[in-house]
PAKOL-497381 format. One line per field, with one value per residue (C-alpha): residue number from 1; y, z, x. Coordinates in steps of 0.05 Angstrom, whole numbers, plus 5000, padded with zeros to 4 digits. Last residue first. Layout:
<padrens>
nr <- (NUM:...)
py <- (Y:...)
pz <- (Z:...)
px <- (X:...)
</padrens>
This chain:
<padrens>
nr <- (236:235:234:233:232:231:230:229:228:227:226:225:224:223:222:221:220:219:218:217:216:215:214:213:212:211:210:209:208:207:206:205:204:203:202:201:200:199:198:197:196:195:194:193:192:191:190:189:188:187:186:185:184:183:182:181:180:179:178:177:176:175:174:173:172:171:170:169:168:167:166:165:164:163:162:161:160:159:158:157:156:155:154:153:152:151:150:149:148:147:146:145:144:143:142:141:140:139:138:137:136:135:134:133:132:131:130:129:128:127:126:125:124:123:122:121:120:119:118:117:116:115:114:113:112:111:110:109:108:107:106:105:104:103:102:101:100:99:98:97:96:95:94:93:92:91:90:89:88:87:86:85:84:83:82:81:80:79:78:77:76:75:74:73:72:71:70:69:68:67:66:65:64:63:62:61:60:59:58:57:56:55:54:53:52:51:50:49:48:47:46:45:44:43:42:41:40:39:38:37:36:35:34:33:32:31:30:29:28:27:26:25:24:23:22:21:20:19:18:17:16:15:14:13:12:11:10:9:8:7:6:5:4:3:2:1)
py <- (5044:4978:4949:4932:4865:4894:4855:4882:4947:4943:4911:4966:5015:4976:4985:5055:5076:5037:5059:5130:5128:5095:5024:5005:4988:4915:4864:4841:4823:4834:4815:4757:4802:4863:4858:4781:4792:4838:4797:4739:4781:4799:4879:4913:4943:4948:4983:5032:5057:5065:5105:5149:5153:5173:5232:5258:5277:5298:5340:5374:5387:5433:5415:5438:5365:5387:5429:5397:5324:5357:5381:5313:5273:5309:5365:5323:5257:5265:5218:5189:5117:5128:5131:5166:5187:5155:5099:5154:5191:5140:5117:5175:5192:5125:5141:5209:5174:5124:5173:5214:5157:5124:5061:5034:5007:4934:4905:4883:4953:4983:4927:4938:5015:5013:4963:4999:5058:5023:4994:5057:5094:5045:5031:5098:5077:5001:4983:4973:4934:4964:5039:5010:4988:5054:5092:5045:5048:5121:5128:5175:5244:5279:5260:5217:5224:5167:5162:5231:5247:5243:5298:5301:5325:5287:5286:5360:5346:5320:5382:5375:5335:5282:5267:5199:5205:5140:5156:5138:5187:5236:5250:5286:5321:5347:5418:5397:5367:5422:5469:5458:5485:5438:5381:5382:5320:5299:5225:5205:5141:5092:5131:5137:5190:5254:5284:5257:5294:5359:5355:5338:5390:5446:5421:5428:5384:5316:5247:5178:5107:5044:5002:4922:4934:4938:4956:5008:5034:5060:5089:5133:5151:5168:5201:5244:5262:5288:5332:5361:5401:5336:5314:5234:5199:5123:5072:4997)
pz <- (5483:5455:5401:5345:5312:5281:5329:5387:5369:5358:5426:5462:5430:5461:5536:5532:5502:5560:5616:5594:5598:5659:5655:5660:5728:5752:5752:5686:5708:5662:5693:5640:5583:5563:5484:5485:5554:5524:5462:5511:5564:5498:5499:5504:5577:5568:5511:5528:5585:5530:5484:5548:5578:5501:5499:5566:5558:5486:5512:5579:5530:5490:5421:5355:5329:5313:5377:5423:5400:5411:5485:5500:5478:5500:5556:5587:5572:5597:5555:5591:5585:5503:5495:5433:5403:5340:5370:5415:5369:5334:5398:5411:5339:5354:5414:5387:5328:5373:5427:5373:5375:5314:5306:5369:5421:5428:5430:5360:5340:5375:5351:5277:5280:5302:5259:5191:5221:5220:5149:5119:5138:5134:5060:5044:5022:5013:5052:5116:5162:5135:5151:5218:5230:5197:5249:5309:5291:5293:5360:5364:5386:5328:5343:5291:5229:5181:5108:5095:5029:5078:5107:5182:5237:5299:5288:5301:5373:5374:5364:5343:5282:5236:5180:5142:5060:5028:4953:4898:4897:4943:4883:4844:4907:4924:4945:5019:5031:5009:5066:5125:5195:5227:5188:5234:5195:5124:5120:5039:5025:4959:4922:4841:4828:4786:4817:4882:4877:4857:4913:4962:4940:4944:5006:5041:5072:5043:5073:5032:5060:5024:5069:5082:5138:5194:5242:5182:5177:5247:5248:5187:5226:5287:5246:5208:5276:5309:5244:5246:5181:5156:5098:5090:5020:5025:4980:5002)
px <- (4881:4841:4880:4843:4815:4749:4707:4747:4744:4676:4667:4709:4666:4600:4626:4651:4584:4541:4591:4584:4512:4504:4490:4412:4388:4393:4335:4352:4426:4473:4546:4552:4581:4562:4535:4526:4499:4451:4432:4416:4377:4336:4321:4261:4265:4345:4337:4289:4335:4391:4345:4318:4395:4415:4362:4373:4453:4428:4384:4428:4483:4432:4425:4459:4480:4553:4565:4524:4554:4628:4596:4572:4631:4695:4675:4618:4650:4712:4760:4824:4798:4783:4869:4864:4800:4776:4726:4703:4677:4639:4608:4580:4555:4522:4491:4466:4436:4393:4382:4338:4290:4264:4318:4297:4357:4346:4410:4414:4392:4450:4493:4475:4479:4549:4574:4540:4576:4643:4635:4616:4676:4720:4691:4707:4778:4785:4842:4814:4861:4921:4895:4872:4947:4975:4934:4956:5029:5014:4993:4937:4963:4935:4872:4843:4792:4773:4758:4739:4687:4632:4647:4676:4631:4644:4726:4724:4713:4783:4819:4891:4872:4891:4853:4852:4832:4830:4839:4806:4742:4781:4828:4762:4742:4814:4797:4775:4846:4881:4842:4898:4889:4847:4883:4944:4971:4940:4951:4930:4918:4923:4971:4976:5027:5019:4957:4971:5044:5017:4970:5026:5075:5023:5005:5071:5120:5118:5130:5122:5103:5107:5069:5084:5144:5103:5157:5190:5121:5117:5190:5167:5103:5147:5197:5144:5113:5181:5201:5127:5108:5068:5031:5030:5026:5015:5027:4995)
</padrens>
């Protein structure tokens, strides 16, 4: 697989080169400017374009034709940006995400936009399996929150209010209180209507039908971890 990385940060370049060498199956080319990257992309058949510090870049927004054949992967300083990626983006990561894990994900999902579609399909299917009604507002919010957790480095250090609810409030144009309430309602509805076997499959044998539903955070972290495991990804 041929990967073009655009970054001006020497440490980032070094770390990604080391990661690519460790995997020993990816050809990584690093350029330092948008102009160089775009000229090279039009000339050479790369499979993936990694844009570092994508918050401050605009070139990737103009690559409409190239994006039809490219896996476009963006690294953001602000993790909240990941929750509102355009459909042309294959995947977004927090900039601090381990380079070897970014390259492993690229290696696991070589088919461009299939990465985004595959992940979203898995999240939707899992939520439906455990009984979350699709028509509830909370269904879409839970799906977006899980997708955000999957892209954030070290998810165990995530702050629900600042990193998840705030990002969703901005992208969905809703107050945080309504987001929290909609998620809670969807989770409790699922807990009442789901088959105990489906709950055990998703949450393990700690599920007890007489116990209350898990907290919003507990529910989201458990499902995000399950999807990581399904995809053979290491959990940070």
